[in-house]
DRENPALUM-418656 format. One record per residue (C-alpha): x negated, y, z negated. Coordinates in nm, 3 decimals. Each point is the difference from the previous one (the first is absolute). Layout:
% DRENPALUM-418656
+---------+---------+---------+
|       X |       Y |       Z |
+---------+---------+---------+
|       X |       Y |       Z |
...
+---------+---------+---------+
This chain:
% DRENPALUM-418656
+---------+---------+---------+
|       X |       Y |       Z |
+---------+---------+---------+
|  -4.611 |   2.576 |  -0.742 |
|   0.335 |   0.098 |  -0.171 |
|  -0.009 |   0.324 |  -0.166 |
|  -0.021 |  -0.040 |  -0.366 |
|   0.259 |   0.149 |  -0.217 |
|  -0.172 |   0.104 |  -0.363 |
|   0.243 |  -0.161 |  -0.210 |
|  -0.026 |  -0.207 |  -0.269 |
|   0.257 |  -0.289 |  -0.069 |
|  -0.029 |  -0.331 |  -0.207 |
|  -0.101 |  -0.333 |   0.138 |
|   0.390 |  -0.078 |   0.055 |
|   0.083 |   0.280 |   0.252 |
|  -0.301 |   0.135 |   0.108 |
|   0.236 |   0.044 |   0.317 |
|  -0.135 |   0.372 |   0.104 |
|  -0.342 |  -0.101 |   0.098 |
|   0.037 |   0.119 |   0.378 |
|   0.261 |   0.143 |   0.227 |
|   0.051 |  -0.317 |   0.146 |
|   0.130 |  -0.123 |  -0.321 |
|   0.227 |   0.281 |  -0.032 |
|   0.136 |  -0.063 |   0.350 |
|   0.097 |  -0.340 |  -0.099 |
|   0.169 |   0.108 |  -0.340 |
|   0.206 |   0.227 |   0.238 |
|   0.068 |  -0.240 |   0.260 |
|   0.122 |  -0.269 |  -0.257 |
|   0.224 |   0.320 |  -0.159 |
|   0.131 |   0.082 |   0.337 |
|   0.067 |  -0.346 |   0.086 |
|   0.206 |  -0.078 |  -0.295 |
|   0.193 |   0.357 |   0.003 |
|   0.072 |   0.022 |   0.339 |
|   0.032 |  -0.366 |   0.087 |
|   0.314 |  -0.075 |  -0.211 |
|   0.330 |   0.171 |   0.039 |
|  -0.027 |   0.361 |  -0.151 |
|   0.138 |   0.341 |  -0.009 |
|  -0.265 |   0.187 |   0.241 |
|  -0.118 |  -0.216 |   0.318 |
|  -0.001 |  -0.384 |   0.074 |
|  -0.296 |  -0.142 |   0.150 |
|   0.046 |  -0.344 |  -0.018 |
|  -0.301 |  -0.118 |   0.161 |
|  -0.210 |   0.191 |  -0.269 |
|   0.117 |  -0.245 |  -0.251 |
|  -0.315 |  -0.236 |   0.120 |
|  -0.238 |   0.271 |  -0.104 |
|   0.078 |  -0.090 |  -0.391 |
|  -0.131 |  -0.369 |   0.001 |
|  -0.282 |   0.092 |   0.280 |
|  -0.115 |   0.275 |  -0.197 |
|  -0.006 |  -0.198 |  -0.322 |
|  -0.214 |  -0.260 |   0.188 |
|  -0.255 |   0.271 |   0.123 |
|  -0.015 |   0.160 |  -0.340 |
|  -0.077 |  -0.347 |  -0.157 |
|  -0.251 |  -0.070 |   0.265 |
|  -0.171 |   0.304 |  -0.065 |
|  -0.018 |  -0.039 |  -0.358 |
|  -0.308 |  -0.054 |  -0.192 |
|   0.131 |  -0.211 |  -0.317 |
|   0.302 |  -0.194 |  -0.073 |
|   0.138 |   0.270 |  -0.202 |
|  -0.037 |   0.259 |   0.247 |
|   0.200 |  -0.206 |   0.239 |
|   0.289 |  -0.104 |  -0.202 |
|   0.044 |   0.381 |  -0.144 |
|  -0.072 |   0.143 |   0.395 |
|   0.321 |  -0.225 |   0.096 |
|   0.220 |   0.046 |  -0.290 |
|  -0.058 |   0.360 |  -0.074 |
|   0.056 |   0.096 |   0.379 |
|   0.315 |  -0.183 |   0.049 |
|   0.146 |   0.092 |  -0.362 |
|  -0.024 |   0.376 |   0.126 |
|   0.193 |  -0.080 |   0.344 |
|   0.243 |  -0.226 |  -0.211 |
|   0.096 |   0.292 |  -0.277 |
|   0.106 |   0.186 |   0.276 |
|   0.214 |  -0.267 |   0.188 |
|   0.151 |  -0.139 |  -0.351 |
|   0.057 |   0.316 |  -0.210 |
|   0.368 |  -0.073 |   0.029 |
|  -0.031 |  -0.270 |  -0.260 |
|   0.027 |   0.233 |  -0.270 |
|   0.369 |   0.072 |   0.106 |
|   0.189 |  -0.294 |  -0.126 |
|  -0.205 |   0.011 |  -0.347 |
|   0.031 |   0.409 |  -0.036 |
|   0.336 |   0.011 |   0.134 |
|   0.163 |  -0.338 |  -0.151 |
|  -0.202 |  -0.061 |  -0.239 |
|  -0.030 |   0.359 |  -0.146 |
|  -0.385 |  -0.064 |  -0.046 |
|  -0.155 |   0.346 |  -0.006 |
|  -0.144 |   0.131 |   0.317 |
|  -0.381 |  -0.048 |  -0.082 |
|   0.034 |  -0.324 |  -0.120 |
|   0.218 |  -0.121 |   0.289 |
|  -0.234 |   0.111 |   0.260 |
|  -0.283 |  -0.178 |  -0.179 |
|   0.195 |  -0.305 |   0.016 |
|  -0.002 |   0.052 |   0.356 |
|  -0.335 |   0.033 |   0.031 |
|  -0.088 |  -0.298 |  -0.217 |
|   0.216 |  -0.196 |   0.246 |
|  -0.197 |   0.148 |   0.316 |
|  -0.321 |  -0.078 |  -0.191 |
|   0.073 |  -0.340 |  -0.063 |
|   0.085 |  -0.125 |   0.328 |
|  -0.265 |   0.184 |   0.179 |
|  -0.236 |  -0.207 |  -0.190 |
|   0.059 |  -0.236 |   0.292 |
|  -0.204 |   0.241 |   0.226 |
|  -0.265 |   0.039 |  -0.261 |
|  -0.059 |  -0.383 |  -0.008 |
|   0.044 |  -0.005 |   0.416 |
|  -0.304 |   0.259 |  -0.007 |
|  -0.194 |  -0.239 |  -0.246 |
|   0.060 |  -0.296 |   0.244 |
|  -0.146 |   0.221 |   0.285 |
|  -0.303 |   0.097 |  -0.224 |
|  -0.050 |  -0.427 |  -0.093 |
|   0.042 |  -0.075 |   0.372 |
|  -0.198 |   0.304 |   0.147 |
|  -0.303 |  -0.245 |   0.075 |
|   0.179 |  -0.188 |   0.278 |
|  -0.007 |   0.078 |   0.356 |
|   0.260 |   0.271 |   0.092 |
|   0.242 |  -0.207 |   0.182 |
|   0.025 |  -0.274 |  -0.289 |
|   0.025 |   0.291 |  -0.245 |
|   0.285 |   0.145 |   0.194 |
|   0.190 |  -0.336 |   0.038 |
|  -0.050 |  -0.105 |  -0.375 |
|   0.113 |   0.353 |  -0.129 |
|   0.309 |  -0.027 |   0.197 |
|   0.077 |  -0.335 |  -0.157 |
|  -0.109 |   0.148 |  -0.332 |
|   0.251 |   0.255 |   0.048 |
|   0.260 |  -0.227 |   0.056 |
|  -0.065 |  -0.210 |  -0.295 |
|   0.014 |   0.313 |  -0.239 |
|   0.336 |   0.114 |   0.146 |
|   0.111 |  -0.327 |  -0.050 |
|  -0.100 |  -0.031 |  -0.348 |
|   0.096 |   0.357 |  -0.118 |
|   0.340 |  -0.046 |   0.096 |
|   0.036 |  -0.335 |  -0.169 |
|  -0.136 |   0.099 |  -0.328 |
|   0.002 |   0.392 |  -0.051 |
|   0.350 |  -0.016 |   0.207 |
|   0.051 |   0.351 |   0.092 |
|  -0.189 |  -0.018 |   0.386 |
|   0.123 |   0.323 |   0.108 |
|  -0.298 |   0.096 |   0.195 |
|  -0.043 |  -0.278 |   0.275 |
|  -0.124 |   0.131 |   0.350 |
|   0.273 |  -0.150 |   0.173 |
|   0.246 |   0.209 |  -0.189 |
|  -0.142 |   0.289 |   0.174 |
|  -0.094 |  -0.163 |   0.353 |
|   0.413 |  -0.099 |  -0.015 |
|   0.074 |   0.342 |   0.128 |
|  -0.144 |  -0.150 |   0.344 |
|   0.127 |  -0.357 |   0.010 |
|  -0.235 |  -0.056 |   0.286 |
|  -0.275 |  -0.022 |  -0.245 |
|   0.155 |  -0.240 |  -0.186 |
|   0.106 |  -0.302 |   0.224 |
|  -0.269 |  -0.231 |  -0.103 |
|   0.212 |  -0.020 |  -0.316 |
|   0.211 |  -0.276 |   0.143 |
|  -0.316 |  -0.193 |   0.062 |
|  -0.223 |   0.058 |  -0.311 |
|   0.225 |   0.204 |  -0.250 |
|  -0.029 |   0.363 |  -0.117 |
|  -0.309 |  -0.022 |  -0.228 |
|  -0.194 |  -0.200 |   0.260 |
|   0.055 |   0.244 |   0.272 |
|  -0.140 |   0.297 |  -0.238 |
|  -0.301 |  -0.221 |  -0.019 |
|  -0.003 |  -0.035 |   0.367 |
|   0.014 |   0.368 |   0.035 |
|  -0.267 |   0.063 |  -0.285 |
|  -0.241 |  -0.246 |   0.203 |
|   0.062 |   0.182 |   0.328 |
|  -0.067 |   0.342 |  -0.165 |
|  -0.328 |  -0.124 |  -0.172 |
|  -0.146 |  -0.179 |   0.325 |
|   0.008 |   0.366 |   0.142 |
|  -0.139 |   0.223 |  -0.302 |
|  -0.233 |  -0.286 |  -0.054 |
|  -0.152 |   0.045 |   0.340 |
|  -0.101 |   0.347 |  -0.122 |
|  -0.320 |   0.045 |  -0.222 |
|   0.150 |   0.273 |  -0.217 |
|   0.276 |  -0.269 |  -0.101 |
|  -0.267 |  -0.249 |  -0.140 |
|  -0.333 |  -0.036 |  -0.188 |
|  -0.176 |  -0.249 |   0.267 |
|   0.012 |  -0.150 |   0.334 |
|  -0.120 |   0.266 |   0.223 |
|   0.024 |  -0.168 |   0.276 |
|   0.237 |   0.039 |   0.307 |
|   0.359 |  -0.134 |  -0.100 |
|   0.183 |   0.065 |   0.320 |
|   0.126 |  -0.372 |  -0.068 |
|   0.167 |   0.085 |  -0.324 |
|   0.141 |   0.337 |   0.139 |
|   0.145 |  -0.176 |   0.309 |
|   0.179 |  -0.279 |  -0.192 |
|   0.131 |   0.238 |  -0.240 |
|   0.164 |   0.223 |   0.263 |
|   0.136 |  -0.340 |   0.160 |
|   0.185 |  -0.067 |  -0.322 |
|   0.135 |   0.354 |   0.011 |
|   0.132 |  -0.073 |   0.361 |
|   0.136 |  -0.354 |  -0.060 |
|   0.213 |   0.095 |  -0.289 |
|   0.232 |   0.247 |   0.168 |
|  -0.033 |  -0.196 |   0.300 |
|   0.150 |  -0.287 |  -0.147 |
|   0.233 |   0.254 |  -0.168 |
|   0.118 |   0.117 |   0.338 |
|   0.037 |  -0.329 |   0.140 |
|   0.224 |  -0.122 |  -0.329 |
|   0.216 |   0.326 |   0.024 |
|   0.061 |   0.020 |   0.362 |
|   0.065 |  -0.353 |  -0.002 |
|   0.234 |   0.005 |  -0.234 |
|   0.350 |  -0.073 |   0.173 |
|   0.307 |   0.084 |  -0.255 |
|   0.118 |  -0.361 |  -0.150 |
|   0.309 |  -0.154 |   0.173 |
|   0.080 |  -0.189 |  -0.338 |
|   0.239 |   0.178 |  -0.269 |
|  -0.021 |   0.334 |  -0.162 |
|   0.175 |   0.164 |  -0.322 |
|   0.160 |   0.355 |  -0.042 |
|  -0.070 |   0.161 |  -0.313 |
|   0.145 |   0.290 |  -0.168 |
|  -0.297 |   0.145 |  -0.213 |
|   0.159 |   0.247 |  -0.263 |
|  -0.235 |   0.270 |  -0.173 |
|   0.147 |   0.139 |  -0.312 |
|  -0.255 |   0.252 |  -0.086 |
|   0.083 |  -0.032 |  -0.384 |
|  -0.211 |   0.177 |  -0.221 |
|  -0.211 |  -0.211 |  -0.188 |
|   0.013 |   0.199 |  -0.330 |
|   0.423 |  -0.055 |  -0.041 |
|   0.048 |  -0.354 |   0.188 |
|  -0.061 |  -0.185 |  -0.305 |
|   0.232 |   0.208 |  -0.230 |
|   0.316 |  -0.196 |  -0.082 |
|   0.233 |   0.307 |   0.094 |
|  -0.121 |  -0.010 |   0.344 |
|  -0.010 |  -0.375 |   0.083 |
|   0.365 |   0.012 |   0.145 |
|  -0.084 |   0.309 |   0.191 |
|  -0.297 |  -0.160 |   0.148 |
|   0.214 |  -0.305 |   0.095 |
|   0.276 |   0.240 |   0.174 |
|  -0.251 |   0.190 |   0.156 |
|  -0.173 |  -0.309 |   0.212 |
|   0.359 |  -0.121 |   0.062 |
|   0.086 |   0.332 |   0.147 |
|  -0.331 |   0.033 |   0.217 |
|   0.065 |  -0.368 |   0.120 |
|   0.368 |   0.053 |   0.105 |
|  -0.097 |   0.300 |   0.183 |
|  -0.296 |  -0.172 |   0.165 |
|   0.245 |  -0.303 |   0.123 |
|   0.232 |   0.235 |   0.140 |
|  -0.282 |   0.166 |   0.212 |
|  -0.130 |  -0.393 |   0.076 |
|   0.337 |  -0.118 |   0.115 |
|   0.024 |   0.283 |   0.213 |
|  -0.283 |  -0.121 |   0.175 |
|   0.151 |  -0.364 |   0.013 |
|  -0.192 |  -0.124 |  -0.294 |
|   0.277 |  -0.162 |  -0.205 |
|  -0.158 |  -0.222 |  -0.290 |
|  -0.383 |   0.110 |  -0.063 |
|  -0.186 |  -0.091 |  -0.312 |
|   0.026 |   0.267 |  -0.246 |
|  -0.328 |   0.044 |  -0.182 |
|  -0.036 |   0.229 |  -0.320 |
|  -0.376 |   0.024 |  -0.101 |
|  -0.202 |  -0.093 |  -0.346 |
|   0.207 |   0.058 |  -0.342 |
|   0.264 |   0.182 |   0.207 |
|   0.236 |  -0.130 |  -0.237 |
|  -0.106 |   0.128 |  -0.357 |
|   0.138 |  -0.247 |  -0.261 |
|  -0.015 |  -0.383 |  -0.044 |
|   0.195 |  -0.162 |   0.282 |
|   0.106 |  -0.296 |  -0.219 |
|   0.090 |   0.174 |  -0.313 |
|   0.263 |   0.267 |   0.165 |
|   0.316 |  -0.211 |   0.111 |
|   0.163 |   0.332 |   0.072 |
|  -0.289 |   0.143 |   0.261 |
|  -0.016 |  -0.373 |   0.136 |
|   0.373 |   0.025 |   0.074 |
|  -0.052 |   0.326 |   0.184 |
|  -0.280 |  -0.106 |   0.227 |
|   0.168 |  -0.317 |   0.090 |
|   0.346 |   0.174 |   0.102 |
|  -0.228 |   0.233 |   0.200 |
|  -0.153 |  -0.282 |   0.200 |
|   0.337 |  -0.143 |   0.070 |
|   0.143 |   0.315 |   0.094 |
|  -0.267 |   0.075 |   0.263 |
|  -0.038 |  -0.354 |   0.087 |
|  -0.400 |   0.003 |   0.015 |
|  -0.257 |  -0.171 |  -0.216 |
|  -0.183 |   0.200 |  -0.215 |
|  -0.380 |  -0.050 |  -0.099 |
|  -0.073 |   0.278 |  -0.317 |
|  -0.267 |   0.034 |  -0.297 |
|   0.100 |  -0.022 |  -0.365 |
|  -0.142 |  -0.120 |  -0.328 |
|   0.065 |  -0.343 |  -0.084 |
|   0.054 |  -0.162 |  -0.327 |
|  -0.068 |  -0.352 |  -0.079 |
|  -0.046 |  -0.226 |  -0.285 |
|  -0.291 |  -0.245 |   0.054 |
|  -0.151 |  -0.301 |  -0.170 |
|  -0.284 |   0.132 |  -0.251 |
|   0.142 |   0.343 |  -0.039 |
|   0.190 |   0.126 |  -0.292 |
|   0.184 |   0.278 |   0.183 |
|   0.102 |   0.035 |   0.331 |
|  -0.232 |   0.112 |   0.235 |
|   0.007 |   0.268 |   0.268 |
|  -0.086 |  -0.063 |   0.389 |
|  -0.049 |   0.294 |   0.277 |
|   0.271 |  -0.193 |   0.196 |
|   0.153 |   0.006 |   0.355 |
|   0.343 |  -0.142 |   0.053 |
|   0.181 |  -0.117 |   0.323 |
|   0.389 |   0.004 |  -0.009 |
|   0.176 |  -0.140 |   0.266 |
|   0.313 |   0.191 |   0.205 |
|   0.236 |  -0.166 |  -0.254 |
|  -0.176 |   0.129 |  -0.313 |
|  -0.162 |  -0.349 |  -0.051 |
|  -0.361 |  -0.012 |  -0.149 |
|  -0.214 |  -0.167 |   0.291 |
|  -0.317 |   0.025 |  -0.220 |
|  -0.254 |   0.241 |  -0.168 |
|  -0.383 |   0.063 |   0.013 |
|  -0.225 |   0.076 |  -0.318 |
|  -0.307 |   0.212 |   0.089 |
|  -0.311 |  -0.198 |  -0.023 |
|  -0.280 |   0.231 |  -0.041 |
|   0.082 |   0.285 |  -0.261 |
|  -0.137 |   0.339 |  -0.022 |
|  -0.249 |   0.011 |  -0.290 |
|   0.121 |   0.313 |  -0.213 |
|   0.295 |   0.049 |   0.231 |
|   0.184 |  -0.312 |  -0.084 |
|  -0.223 |  -0.176 |  -0.238 |
|  -0.221 |   0.135 |  -0.304 |
|  -0.308 |  -0.215 |  -0.097 |
|   0.033 |  -0.060 |  -0.353 |
|  -0.328 |   0.210 |  -0.087 |
|   0.158 |   0.325 |   0.180 |
|   0.350 |  -0.054 |  -0.183 |
|   0.042 |   0.383 |  -0.066 |
|   0.352 |   0.199 |  -0.038 |
|  -0.055 |   0.253 |   0.260 |
|  -0.052 |  -0.280 |   0.275 |
|   0.313 |  -0.164 |  -0.078 |
|   0.179 |   0.257 |   0.203 |
|  -0.159 |  -0.142 |   0.292 |
|   0.208 |  -0.280 |  -0.006 |
|   0.291 |   0.148 |   0.154 |
|   0.193 |  -0.030 |  -0.324 |
|   0.063 |  -0.381 |   0.025 |
|  -0.269 |  -0.170 |  -0.215 |
|  -0.306 |  -0.194 |   0.106 |
|   0.057 |  -0.167 |   0.344 |
|  -0.076 |  -0.364 |   0.010 |
|  -0.164 |  -0.199 |   0.281 |
|   0.240 |  -0.172 |   0.233 |
|   0.003 |  -0.347 |   0.126 |
|   0.316 |   0.008 |   0.216 |
|  -0.212 |   0.087 |   0.327 |
|   0.174 |  -0.181 |   0.232 |
|   0.152 |   0.149 |   0.324 |
|   0.335 |   0.148 |  -0.019 |
|   0.219 |  -0.184 |   0.260 |
|   0.330 |   0.116 |   0.142 |
|   0.110 |  -0.141 |   0.369 |
|  -0.323 |   0.026 |   0.221 |
|  -0.175 |   0.203 |  -0.278 |
|  -0.309 |  -0.111 |  -0.169 |
|  -0.099 |   0.308 |  -0.192 |
|  -0.353 |  -0.003 |  -0.172 |
|   0.032 |   0.246 |  -0.268 |
|  -0.298 |   0.240 |  -0.108 |
|   0.080 |   0.293 |  -0.249 |
|  -0.184 |   0.307 |  -0.034 |
|  -0.378 |  -0.035 |   0.065 |
|   0.034 |  -0.408 |   0.058 |
|  -0.027 |   0.108 |   0.371 |
|  -0.361 |   0.077 |  -0.047 |
|  -0.089 |  -0.342 |  -0.103 |
|  -0.072 |  -0.238 |   0.287 |
|   0.044 |  -0.325 |  -0.152 |
|   0.357 |   0.094 |  -0.167 |
|   0.134 |   0.053 |   0.368 |
|  -0.177 |  -0.346 |   0.111 |
|   0.160 |  -0.153 |  -0.260 |
|   0.340 |   0.138 |   0.116 |
|  -0.028 |  -0.138 |   0.333 |
|  -0.139 |  -0.312 |  -0.117 |
|   0.318 |  -0.051 |  -0.174 |
|   0.192 |   0.061 |   0.308 |
|   0.042 |   0.399 |   0.034 |
|   0.133 |   0.118 |   0.360 |
|  -0.026 |   0.358 |  -0.122 |
|  -0.159 |   0.169 |  -0.294 |
|   0.172 |   0.294 |  -0.175 |
|  -0.171 |   0.229 |  -0.262 |
|   0.209 |   0.194 |  -0.252 |
|  -0.204 |   0.285 |  -0.143 |
|   0.057 |   0.313 |  -0.229 |
|  -0.264 |   0.254 |   0.133 |
|   0.165 |   0.313 |  -0.226 |
|  -0.247 |  -0.012 |  -0.249 |
|  -0.263 |   0.159 |   0.226 |
|   0.172 |   0.326 |   0.102 |
|  -0.124 |   0.143 |   0.342 |
|  -0.320 |  -0.122 |  -0.015 |
|  -0.160 |  -0.238 |   0.289 |
|   0.072 |  -0.322 |  -0.227 |
|   0.321 |  -0.074 |   0.177 |
|  -0.167 |  -0.020 |   0.346 |
|  -0.296 |  -0.183 |  -0.161 |
|   0.217 |  -0.232 |  -0.130 |
|   0.213 |  -0.046 |   0.330 |
|  -0.349 |  -0.090 |   0.203 |
|  -0.157 |  -0.222 |  -0.257 |
|   0.328 |  -0.215 |   0.087 |
|  -0.038 |   0.004 |   0.386 |
|  -0.294 |  -0.263 |   0.009 |
|   0.228 |  -0.284 |  -0.191 |
|   0.227 |   0.022 |   0.327 |
|  -0.303 |  -0.071 |   0.228 |
|  -0.146 |  -0.262 |  -0.217 |
|   0.312 |  -0.181 |  -0.022 |
|   0.172 |   0.073 |   0.335 |
|   0.285 |   0.119 |  -0.166 |
|   0.224 |   0.304 |   0.016 |
|   0.065 |   0.196 |  -0.329 |
|   0.273 |   0.220 |  -0.126 |
|  -0.104 |   0.239 |  -0.277 |
|   0.262 |   0.177 |  -0.222 |
|  -0.097 |   0.260 |  -0.219 |
|   0.193 |   0.270 |  -0.256 |
|  -0.159 |   0.328 |   0.133 |
|  -0.158 |  -0.158 |   0.314 |
|  -0.179 |  -0.098 |   0.195 |
|   0.239 |  -0.254 |   0.120 |
|  -0.116 |  -0.178 |   0.328 |
|   0.008 |  -0.302 |   0.222 |
|  -0.354 |  -0.127 |   0.121 |
|   0.019 |  -0.287 |   0.270 |
|  -0.260 |  -0.279 |   0.005 |
|  -0.282 |   0.180 |   0.167 |
|   0.013 |   0.281 |  -0.271 |
|   0.178 |   0.259 |   0.201 |
|   0.241 |   0.245 |  -0.218 |
|   0.291 |  -0.057 |   0.243 |
|   0.230 |   0.221 |  -0.219 |
|  -0.025 |   0.213 |  -0.327 |
|   0.199 |   0.224 |  -0.212 |
|  -0.083 |   0.343 |  -0.148 |
|  -0.101 |   0.083 |  -0.345 |
|   0.201 |   0.147 |  -0.304 |
|   0.309 |  -0.002 |   0.180 |
|   0.296 |  -0.216 |  -0.111 |
|   0.132 |  -0.166 |   0.310 |
|   0.001 |  -0.333 |   0.186 |
|  -0.234 |  -0.139 |   0.295 |
|   0.193 |  -0.273 |   0.253 |
|  -0.261 |  -0.229 |   0.125 |
|  -0.065 |  -0.359 |   0.162 |
|  -0.274 |  -0.250 |  -0.061 |
|  -0.069 |  -0.334 |   0.187 |
|  -0.031 |  -0.325 |  -0.179 |
|  -0.290 |  -0.207 |   0.057 |
|  -0.120 |  -0.350 |  -0.041 |
|  -0.326 |  -0.070 |   0.146 |
|  -0.337 |  -0.004 |  -0.219 |
|  -0.266 |   0.263 |   0.104 |
|  -0.365 |  -0.177 |  -0.002 |
|  -0.096 |   0.181 |  -0.325 |
|   0.297 |  -0.136 |  -0.198 |
|  -0.169 |  -0.338 |   0.109 |
|  -0.351 |   0.143 |  -0.075 |
|   0.046 |   0.198 |  -0.311 |
|  -0.031 |  -0.312 |  -0.261 |
|  -0.331 |  -0.115 |   0.162 |
|  -0.120 |   0.343 |   0.087 |
|  -0.214 |   0.064 |  -0.352 |
|  -0.160 |  -0.311 |   0.036 |
|  -0.096 |   0.035 |   0.357 |
|  -0.098 |   0.380 |  -0.077 |
|  -0.230 |  -0.116 |  -0.290 |
|  -0.163 |  -0.293 |   0.221 |
|  -0.071 |   0.291 |   0.254 |
|  -0.141 |   0.244 |  -0.243 |
|  -0.230 |  -0.316 |  -0.121 |
|  -0.128 |  -0.070 |   0.360 |
|  -0.075 |   0.378 |   0.089 |
|  -0.122 |   0.125 |  -0.335 |
|  -0.178 |  -0.317 |  -0.088 |
|  -0.395 |   0.127 |   0.098 |
|   0.044 |   0.292 |  -0.278 |
|  -0.002 |  -0.267 |  -0.260 |
|  -0.311 |  -0.198 |   0.100 |
|  -0.319 |   0.058 |  -0.130 |
|  -0.266 |   0.242 |   0.158 |
|  -0.318 |  -0.134 |   0.138 |
+---------+---------+---------+
C-alpha cells in the first residue's frame, strides 16, 4: 500500500495522495526541464518522461478532474522553467514591468501545457483498455494533440522531437512518419514498458512480460533504424552551394532608430567583404551571401538610396545576396500599404530575382489580435507596424538553387517545410533573429526544433541568424557546421541540393486520416457498453 500523505487538496488537483504520485510529478518536471536544451545539463532521452509521466498520472487518477489537473499542473511546473525567457522580449523591448512580463510568460506556459492535461484526461478515459491497447492508443493521441496544438495554438515549442534532436539517431523515423508520429511512437514504447509494472496502473495485475518486451523492442528498433540511415547515408554526388552567413550581432533596441540604419547597412557590408576575402583565400569565389531576418531595418521599396547601395554592393562582390527586410506593398482591399516580413534575393548584377513573405506570423511579436491592441505591445513590432500574412511563398530561384524559405519560427512547423518542398525547393533556408532571447537557452531550443524538418523532407537546411546560432543541417538532421553566438562575424559553409522526396513527404497528407482509423481500431472496445 502506498504511504498516505496527510494533505488536503481540491478535487481538481488531488495529486499528493502518495509518494508514487509525487514521484511521477517529479518525473514529468525532470523530463521537461532536462529533456530540452537548457543551461544546466542536457539529457534528451529524459524528455519521454514528460508524456509517459502524464499518462501514468492520468491512469492512476480517481476522477476526470484529477486526471486533467495532474497532467496540466505537473507539466506547467516544468514549462515555466524551460520557457522563462519569454518574458525577455516583452520586458526588454515592450517595456512591460518585470512582474507583468513574467506573468505573460507564465500564461503562455499555462496555455500550451493544457495539452498535457488533455493527454492525462485521455489516459484516464482509456484506463479500462488492456495495457498494450492503452499504450498504442495514447501514442496516437499524443500525435494528434501535438498536431492540433501546433495548428491552432500556434506555438509548438515543447515538442519532444526538439529535445531528441540533439541525438539525431533517435529521430530518423521522421523520414517515414514525421516528427509528431515519431514522438507518438516513443510515447507508445515508454508506456508499454511502464504499464507492465503494477505501480504505474490501477488494474491488470497479471504478468505483462509481452508488453514489456514489445516496448523494449520498439526502443531498440528506432535507434537501429537510425544507425542504418546515418551509416548508410553517403555524401550526395549532385550539386551543392557555397554560402556565407553574416551575423551582425546588432542591438535590437537601436537597430530601428533611423540614425543607425545606414550604419547597420555599412556594418553588414563590411562583415561580408571580410568574409569574402577569407572565402576566396580558400578557393570559394562566388558564395551565396545570407543576411538574417530583418537585417536591413528599413522598407526596402521606399528607400531608393539604400537600395542603390545594396545593388552596387552585389555588383562589386559579384555574388548573389539573400537578406531580410520589411516589405511595403499596396494590395487590393486595403486603404494603406501593408507591411510584410520579407526575404529578398538579389543576383550578382543587383537584379531582384524574387522575394518571400513570411506566412506564419508570431502572435504579439508580429501582429496584435484586435482585442489586445495595447500601446506597450506595439514596441514588440520592431518599429515597422503590424505585419501582414504573406502570399509570395514559392521557392526563390537562382541558377540551380530553389530556396524553400522559412523565416524565424516557421522552421518548427512541419507543413510549411512540406509545402516548400512540394513547390520544388531543393534546399531549405531559415533566416531568423534570436536576439530577443539574450543568453537564455531559447536559441538552442529554436535551432533543434528545426532539425526534424530536414529529416522529414530529406533536405539540407541553412539557418542564418543575427546573434547566432547560424548552422547548416544535413538531410539526416546532423548539424554539420555552426557558428558562435553574440559575436559579429561570418561563417562559410556548404550545403547539398536534394531533389528526391522522402516517404514522409508522400505520406504526410494522408497520415492524420490513417492515424485516426488506427486509433478507432485499437481503442474501439472502450466505447462498447459493458455487460
